[in-house]
C-alpha positions as CSV (number, residue, x, y, z in Angstrom):
1,X,24.0,14.1,17.9
2,X,23.2,11.7,15.1
3,X,25.8,9.2,16.2
4,X,24.8,9.4,19.8
5,X,21.2,8.7,18.8
6,X,22.3,5.9,16.6
7,X,24.3,4.3,19.5
8,X,21.3,4.6,21.8
9,X,19.1,2.9,19.2
10,X,21.5,0.0,19.0
11,X,21.2,-0.4,22.8
12,X,17.3,-0.4,22.5
13,X,17.3,-2.9,19.7
14,X,19.9,-5.4,21.0
15,X,19.9,-4.9,24.8
16,X,16.8,-3.3,26.3
17,X,13.7,-2.6,24.3
18,X,12.3,0.0,26.7
19,X,13.5,3.6,26.9
20,X,11.7,6.8,27.7
21,X,12.1,9.4,24.9
22,X,12.5,7.3,21.8
23,X,9.7,9.3,20.1
24,X,11.3,12.6,20.9
25,X,14.7,11.4,19.6
26,X,13.1,10.2,16.4
27,X,11.6,13.7,16.0
28,X,15.0,15.2,16.3
29,X,16.4,12.7,13.8
30,X,13.6,13.4,11.4
31,X,14.7,17.0,11.3
32,X,18.3,15.9,10.7
33,X,17.3,13.6,7.9
34,X,15.2,16.4,6.3
35,X,18.5,18.4,6.0
36,X,20.5,15.6,4.3
37,X,22.3,16.6,1.2
38,X,21.8,14.6,-2.0
39,X,22.9,12.0,-2.9
40,X,22.4,10.5,0.6
41,X,25.7,9.5,2.0
42,X,26.7,5.9,2.6
43,X,26.9,6.4,6.4
44,X,23.3,7.8,6.4
45,X,22.1,4.7,4.4
46,X,23.9,2.5,7.0
47,X,22.1,4.2,9.8
48,X,18.8,3.5,8.0
49,X,19.6,-0.1,7.5
50,X,21.3,-0.9,10.8
51,X,19.5,1.2,13.4
52,X,16.2,2.6,12.1
53,X,14.7,-0.3,10.2
54,X,15.5,-2.8,13.1
55,X,13.5,-0.5,15.5
56,X,10.4,-2.0,13.9
57,X,11.0,-5.2,15.9
58,X,11.0,-3.4,19.3
59,X,8.2,-4.5,21.6
60,X,7.0,-1.0,22.4
61,X,6.8,0.1,18.7
62,X,3.3,1.5,19.1
63,X,4.7,4.3,21.4
64,X,6.9,5.8,18.7
65,X,5.8,4.3,15.4
66,X,4.4,7.6,14.1
67,X,7.8,9.3,14.5
68,X,9.7,6.2,13.0
69,X,7.4,6.2,10.0
70,X,8.1,9.9,9.5
71,X,11.9,9.1,9.4
72,X,11.3,6.3,6.9
73,X,9.2,8.6,4.7
74,X,11.9,11.3,4.9
75,X,14.5,8.9,3.6
76,X,12.2,7.7,0.8
77,X,11.4,11.3,-0.2
78,X,15.0,12.3,-0.2
79,X,16.1,9.4,-2.3
80,X,13.4,7.1,-3.8
81,X,16.0,4.5,-4.5
82,X,16.0,3.7,-0.8
83,X,12.3,2.7,-0.8
84,X,13.1,-1.0,-1.7
85,X,15.5,-1.2,1.3
86,X,12.8,0.1,3.6
87,X,10.0,-2.1,2.2
88,X,12.2,-5.3,2.3
89,X,13.3,-4.5,5.8
90,X,9.7,-4.0,6.9
91,X,8.7,-7.3,5.3
92,X,11.6,-9.1,7.0
93,X,10.3,-8.0,10.4
94,X,6.6,-8.4,9.6
95,X,4.6,-9.2,12.8
96,X,2.6,-12.2,11.6
97,X,0.9,-12.8,15.0
98,X,0.4,-9.2,16.3
99,X,-2.5,-7.7,14.5
100,X,-2.3,-4.1,15.9
101,X,1.3,-4.0,14.9
102,X,0.5,-5.4,11.5
103,X,-2.0,-2.5,10.9
104,X,0.8,-0.1,11.8
105,X,3.1,-1.8,9.3
106,X,0.4,-1.5,6.6
107,X,0.0,2.2,7.3
108,X,3.7,2.7,6.8
109,X,3.8,0.5,3.7
110,X,1.2,2.7,2.1
111,X,3.1,5.9,3.0
112,X,6.3,4.5,1.5
113,X,4.6,3.3,-1.7
114,X,3.3,6.8,-2.3
115,X,6.9,7.9,-2.5
116,X,8.1,4.9,-4.6
117,X,9.0,5.4,-8.2
118,X,7.9,2.8,-10.8
119,X,11.5,1.4,-11.3
120,X,11.9,0.8,-7.6
121,X,8.4,-0.6,-7.3
122,X,9.3,-3.4,-9.7
123,X,12.1,-4.5,-7.4
124,X,9.7,-5.1,-4.4
125,X,6.4,-5.9,-6.1
126,X,6.5,-9.7,-5.9
127,X,7.5,-10.2,-2.3
128,X,5.4,-7.3,-1.1
129,X,2.2,-8.5,-2.8
130,X,2.6,-12.0,-1.5
131,X,2.5,-10.5,2.0
132,X,-0.4,-8.3,0.9
133,X,-2.2,-11.4,-0.3
134,X,-1.8,-13.0,3.1
135,X,-3.1,-9.9,4.8
136,X,-6.1,-9.9,2.5
137,X,-7.0,-13.4,3.8
138,X,-6.3,-12.4,7.5
139,X,-9.2,-13.5,9.8
140,X,-8.7,-10.3,11.7
141,X,-11.0,-7.8,10.1
142,X,-8.8,-4.8,10.9
143,X,-5.9,-6.2,9.0
144,X,-8.0,-7.3,6.0
145,X,-9.8,-4.0,5.9
146,X,-6.6,-1.9,6.1
147,X,-4.9,-3.8,3.3
148,X,-7.9,-3.5,1.0
149,X,-8.0,0.2,1.6
150,X,-4.7,0.3,-0.4
151,X,-6.9,0.2,-3.5
152,X,-8.4,3.6,-2.5
153,X,-5.0,5.2,-3.2
154,X,-4.9,6.3,-6.8
155,X,-1.1,6.3,-7.1
156,X,-0.8,2.7,-5.7
157,X,-3.6,1.5,-8.0
158,X,-1.7,3.0,-10.9
159,X,1.5,1.2,-9.9
160,X,-0.5,-2.1,-9.5
161,X,-2.2,-1.7,-12.9
162,X,1.1,-0.9,-14.6
163,X,2.5,-4.3,-13.3
164,X,-0.8,-6.2,-13.5
165,X,0.7,-9.2,-15.4
166,X,2.7,-10.0,-12.3
167,X,0.4,-8.8,-9.5
168,X,-3.1,-9.8,-10.5
169,X,-2.3,-13.6,-10.4
170,X,-0.9,-13.1,-6.8
171,X,-4.0,-11.3,-5.4
172,X,-7.0,-12.6,-7.3
173,X,-7.0,-16.0,-5.5
174,X,-6.8,-14.3,-2.1
175,X,-9.7,-12.0,-3.0
176,X,-11.9,-14.9,-4.2
177,X,-11.2,-16.8,-1.0
178,X,-12.2,-13.7,1.0
179,X,-15.4,-13.2,-0.9
180,X,-16.5,-16.8,-0.1
181,X,-15.1,-17.4,3.4
182,X,-14.4,-14.2,5.3
183,X,-16.8,-13.6,8.3
184,X,-16.8,-9.8,8.3
185,X,-19.4,-7.9,6.2
186,X,-17.3,-4.8,5.7
187,X,-14.4,-6.9,4.4
188,X,-16.8,-8.6,2.0
189,X,-17.9,-5.3,0.6
190,X,-14.3,-4.0,0.2
191,X,-13.2,-7.3,-1.4
192,X,-16.0,-7.1,-4.1
193,X,-15.0,-3.5,-4.8
194,X,-11.3,-4.5,-5.4
195,X,-12.4,-7.4,-7.6
196,X,-14.5,-5.0,-9.6
197,X,-11.5,-2.6,-10.0
198,X,-9.3,-5.4,-11.2
199,X,-11.9,-6.6,-13.7
200,X,-12.3,-3.1,-15.1
201,X,-8.6,-2.6,-15.4
202,X,-8.0,-5.7,-17.6
203,X,-11.0,-8.0,-18.2
204,X,-9.0,-10.5,-20.2
205,X,-6.2,-10.9,-17.6
206,X,-8.8,-11.0,-14.8
207,X,-10.7,-13.8,-16.5
208,X,-7.4,-15.8,-17.0
209,X,-6.5,-15.4,-13.3
210,X,-10.0,-16.4,-12.2
211,X,-9.9,-19.5,-14.4
212,X,-6.5,-20.5,-12.9
213,X,-7.9,-20.0,-9.4
214,X,-10.9,-22.2,-10.2
215,X,-8.7,-24.9,-11.7
216,X,-6.5,-24.8,-8.6
217,X,-9.6,-25.2,-6.4
218,X,-10.7,-28.2,-8.4
219,X,-7.4,-29.8,-7.9
220,X,-7.5,-29.5,-4.1
221,X,-9.4,-32.8,-3.4
222,X,-6.8,-34.7,-5.6
223,X,-4.0,-32.9,-3.7
224,X,-5.5,-33.9,-0.4
225,X,-5.7,-37.5,-1.4
226,X,-2.1,-37.5,-2.6
227,X,-1.0,-35.9,0.7
228,X,-2.9,-38.6,2.7
229,X,-1.2,-41.4,0.7
230,X,2.2,-39.9,1.5
231,X,1.4,-39.6,5.2
232,X,0.1,-43.2,5.3
233,X,3.3,-44.4,3.7
234,X,5.5,-42.5,6.2
235,X,3.4,-43.9,9.1
236,X,3.9,-47.4,7.8
237,X,7.7,-46.9,7.5
238,X,7.8,-45.4,11.0
239,X,5.9,-48.4,12.5
240,X,8.1,-50.9,10.6
241,X,11.3,-49.3,12.0
242,X,10.2,-48.6,15.5
243,X,7.5,-51.2,16.2
244,X,5.4,-48.3,17.5
245,X,2.3,-46.6,16.0
246,X,3.0,-43.3,14.3
247,X,1.7,-40.3,16.2
248,X,-2.0,-39.8,15.6
249,X,-2.3,-43.3,14.1
250,X,-4.0,-46.4,15.7
251,X,-1.7,-49.0,17.2
252,X,-0.9,-51.9,14.8
253,X,-2.4,-55.3,15.7
254,X,-0.2,-57.5,17.9
255,X,2.2,-54.6,18.9
256,X,2.9,-54.3,22.6
257,X,2.2,-51.0,24.3
């Protein structure tokens, strides 16, 4: 049964992304995963990597995501060492331009993090929190709101605080930008709550990260000027070689149209 389901998933992923009954098949598979013996066999890990994780990219994910997330959680609960594979796979397929799907991914990430042990969390923390930082600054309020709710989870907060030397510098800048520029009032309130939590966890480190963020902000005008000089130089080289104005630049004097 498991192999037949796996072959069908391959067809859905690589040939046709529509199929009636994916949710029901995942429910059956969830029961099978629940009965896996420990340690999880290599063939079962291959099924996770090659057929279950890629299902996240299917266009109709919202119709079966609940059952898929359950299968992911079953794997992580059976063997926490598989959590990094699941998180990395999710990040690789992250829907940067599909906000409802992004919220589904954030729900799943929280569920997997609750089952992740500290040694495994260290393996994924940098890449994961760079994505979380981008989600914090998302102009879509549902994405920003959902990711900030991660700080309502005591276990995840504990993981973050245990690795704060790495994680605080990644998220503090995003939180400050949110507090100044985000349009949604609820997101503003959640952002200030998270900033307060970080400050209470380690005031010294928080002040260091804040100072670095301010310094980076002060350097922005200089960076913009340097960038403009480089573009002007490239435009000049382009015009000299082609005799045409660079795209977006005025035509040089005396040059034929």
